[in-house]
N, C-alpha and C positions, 0 to 999 in steps of 0.2 A: 550585730556581733553577739548580742546577749544570747547565752546558752540557756538550756533548761535547768531549772533549779531542782535540787534534791536535798534530802536530809538523811543523815546516817548516824548511827551510834555504834561505836566499837567498844563493847564490854571487855573488860580485862580481868584475868584471874586475880584473886584477893592478894597474893604475894607480890605481884607486879604493882598493883594499885598502892599497896602500903609504902613501897619504895618511892614511887613518884610523888606521893602526898607528902613526903618528907623533904622535898626539894622545891626551889622556887618555880619549877615548871608548872606547878599547880596554879600559878597566877598568870601564866604566859598564854599568848595567843600564837598558834602554830599554823603556818600555811604549808599545805601538802598538795602535791600534784602528780598526776599519772598521765604522761603524754604518750598515748598509743598510736598505731597506725590509723585507727578508725575514730576513736573517741579520745578526748582530752578532759580529764576531771580535775577540778580545782576545789579545795575545801579549806575553810578557816575552822580550826578546831580549838575547843576549850576543854580542859580536864575537870570532870565533875566527879562525885563520889563513886559512881558506878562505871566510869570509863570516859572515853573521849566522845564529845558530841560536836556535830557541826553547828556553827552559828551563821554560816553562810557557804553554800556550795553550789557549783554549776557543772553541767556537762556541755562541751562544745564538740562540734564535728571538726576533727582534725584537719580535714581537707579544705576547710574554709579559713584556716589560720594562715596569714601572710607574715605575721610578726608576733612571736611569742610574748614579747614585752607588751605589745598592745593588748593582747588577751588578758594578761595579768592586770594591766592597768584598768581595763574594762570591768574585770571581776571585782577589783577593789573600790571601784567608783561608788560613791555615796556610803561607803563603809567607814565608820569612825574608829575602828580598831587599829591599834598599833601592832604590827607583826613583830614577834620576838625572834623567830627563826623560820627558815623555810628549806624544804627539800623538794625537787622535782624529779621523779623517775621518768626517763626518757628512753624511747625505743631506738637506741643507737649507741655507738661507742663514745664514751666521755673521755676526752684527751685534753690535758692542760686546762681543765675547767670550762671547756667548750664542748658542744655536741651538735652535730647536724643529724637530726633524726633520719634513720634509713627510709628512703623512698619519698622524702619530703625536701622542699627547696629552700628552707630557711634554717638558720642556726640560732642556738641560744647559748648565752655565756653567763657565767657566775658574776663577773664584774658588772655587767649591765644590770642584772637583777639585784645586786647589792645596792647599786645606785638608786634604782627604782623603789626598792622596799625600805631603803635607809637603815639597813642593819647589816653588820658584817657576817651574821650567822645564816648564810645562804649557801647551799651546795646543789650539785647535780649528781645523779646516780643513773647508771644504766638501768632500765626497767626491771631487769631480772635481779640486779643487785638490791633494788628497792624491794622486790618480792622476797628476796632472801632475809632482809631485815624483819619481815613480818612474821616469820615462822614462830619465834618465841613469844610473840604476843597473841597469836591465834590460840584458840582454845580447842580442846579435844573434839568438840562437835563440829569444828570447822574442817575436819579431815574425814575422808573415807579410805579405809585400809584395803589394798589389793592383796598384799602379802605382809603377814605379821613379822616374820623374820625373827631376829634377836635384837632386843632393845639394848643399845650400848652406845657410848660416846665414840665420836669419830667424824670424819668428813661427811658432808652431805652434798647432794646435788639437786638441781631444780631443772626440769624441762618444761616449757611452756608453749605448747602448740596453740596458736591463735591465727591471726592473719599471717604471721610468719612463725618462726620457731626461735625461741630464745633458750639459752642455756647458761647456768651459773654454778659455780663451785663455792661451797661453804667450807673453808679450811678450819679444822679444829686444832687450836694450839694447846689443848689440855685443860682449858678453862672456858673459853668462849669460841663462838663460830665467827669467822670473818668472811662475809660474802665477797666473792671476787668475780669481776665481769669476764665473760668470753664472747667470742662471735662464733661459737662452735656450730651454730646452725648453718653457716656458710662453708663448713667442711664437707668433704666428699661423701656422696651417697654410695654405699657399698651394697650392690644387689646380691641376694643369697639364693635366689631361685630362677628358674627359666622365665617365669612370669616377670620377675623383678628385673632380670636382664633385658627383657623386651621393653619394659618401662624406661630403663635407663637409656637404651638406644633411641627410643621415641624422644626423650627429653634432651639428650645430647644433640640431637639434630635441631630440636626446637631452640635450644639455648647456645648453640655454636660451641659445643665442647664440654665445659665444666657443668656437672650436675651436683648441685649441693643437697644435703639431706633436707633443707628447708623446702626445696622444690617438691618434696614428697610428704614430709611430715608437718603439715600446716593446712591452713585454709586454702592457700594457693596450691598446695600439694593435692588436696581433694579435687580441686578443679582440673589440675594437670592429669590426674589418674583418670578422671571422668573422660577427658579428651582421648586419652590412650585407649580406654575401653571401647569407646564409641568408634574409634579408628579401626578397631579389630572386629567390628561388625555386630556388637551387642547393642541392641536398640534401646534408646532412653525413652522415658514416659513423655507423652505429648506436652504435659505442662512444664517439663524442664526444658524441652526444646524451645517452647514459647518464652520461658524466662531468659534463656540464653541470648535472645535477640535484643533485650533491653538492659541487661546488667552483666558485667563481666564476672562478678562474684556470686556464684550460686551454691557455694560450698555448703551453707546451712540447709538449703533445700535438698542437695544431694545426700547429705548425711541423714536427714530425716526420712527421706524416701528410701534410702538403703536399709535403714533400721526397721522401717515398716514393711519393706518388701514390695513396695508399689512401683518400683522402676528396676528392671533387670540391670541396667548399666550401673545404677547407683548401689545395688546389692553387691555387685562385684567389686566396686570400689571399697565399700565398707567391710567386705570380707578380708581385704588386704591391709587396710589402714591400721588396725590395732596391732598387727604383727610388726609392721614397719616402725611404729611408735615403740613397741617394746624392744625391738632390736637396738634402736638408737639409745634407749634408756639404759640397756645393759652395757653398751659401749661407753657411755659416760660414767656409769657406776664403776666399771673396771679401771678406766683411765684415772679416776680420782680416788679409788679405793674407798668408796662411799659407804662404809659400814654403818655410818650414823643415819642413813636413809636416803631414798630417792622420792622426790616430790614432784607431782605433775601439776603444774599450774596452767594459766591461759583459759581461754574461753571454750575450747573444744571439749576437754576431758569431762567436765561436769554435765555435758549435754549427751555424752555417749557412754555413760557409766556401764550399761548393760554390755556394750561391745568390749570395754576394757576389763571386765570382770568375769568373762566367760571362758577364759583360759587362753585365748589367742595371744593377747599381750604378754602374759606371763610365760608362755611357751617360747616365745621369741626372746624375751628378756633373759631367760635361763639358758638359751641354746648357745653356750660359749665354751663348749668342749670341756676341758680339764678344770675349768673354774666355775662350773655349774654349782658346785657345793658352796662356794663363797656367795654367789648371787642368791642362793636359796636362803641365806641368812640375813639378807638385807631388807629391811622394812620398805614397803612402797605405799605411798599415800597420795590420794587425790586431794588437792586443795579446794574446798567447796566455797569459801568466802569470795564472792565475785569482786570485791573491791580490796583484795589483799595487797595489790600493788600500792594502793593509796595508803593503806595502813602501814606498809613498810617505809614509804616516804615520810610519813608522820613520825615513825619511830626514829628514822635517821635524823630528821629535823630536831626532835627532842634531844638527841644525843649531843648536838651542837652547843646546847646550853646546860649540859650536865657534865660533871667530871667523868671521863670514860670508865673508870673502875666502877663507879656507882651505877652508870647507865648499863653498861654491857652485862653486868651481873643480873640485871632484871629481864 
């Protein structure tokens, strides 16, 4: 059960550090977790003069987990530190302090974790809510800007295409942002071209009716589009044919081959993926009036930056008729920090032992 160890340092801006060092949190040990579809990261953190440092951290293969409490217990074995507070970001809906991660067969509850950790300061968050909490602790170098727009206060949204598609709203109350969970990735896919209508028909037959946007804008979506393209007669490269015989998820290989131009079928997929991502980002921005910014998280965006910055993503993002002018004013950023979900869980756990007014203003 032992996972792979890692170390990480989350540096913080001076203004944030000054506020944190004026509170008891500077002596606290914080447990943060990021429970994704593929990997689960756990880290014990201590605040030092230049930011948060891990004193113990491990990565587990999520598919090997049968009990989350057992993993946490394994993680803390032989550790002498007393956990002050904890937050775990989980890829699934959190309802009444319980969460069954999407596509997994086990459940995690706040009550059982509080008993295990012997502290009342424990919470669960949807993984995109955890990512939302990270935004104000990330630094300028942790973002790549696709569209500058106008910098102003207001609602924000996050879309994170990885294995699946997560979406989150950050409501602006005039002083601070409040990350709010959604399951927007499971809403309907709305095709906008003949090619996309053909894709919808292909997926509708495959999935017996409902086609969610997650079936298209995600790693699963890249696999689905590849199957659609091949069914239409475009030949895939031999190495991808070989890979399909022993692994169901070849999305990373498809994306790489599509960008490099080494596989005709993969090229076709990656010609369409940025536009589909941009269209959904524009939808989410309009539904939430996200004048404070659109943020792209997840594992895919940082790996296909050239595809997302060559105009195809932005063209679809802006293609909303009379409200194009509004979307042109919205900043769009790619989150580059690969462990931002973990940072967000760390920030949320920190808030449990700080007064909300002091914490949220940081």
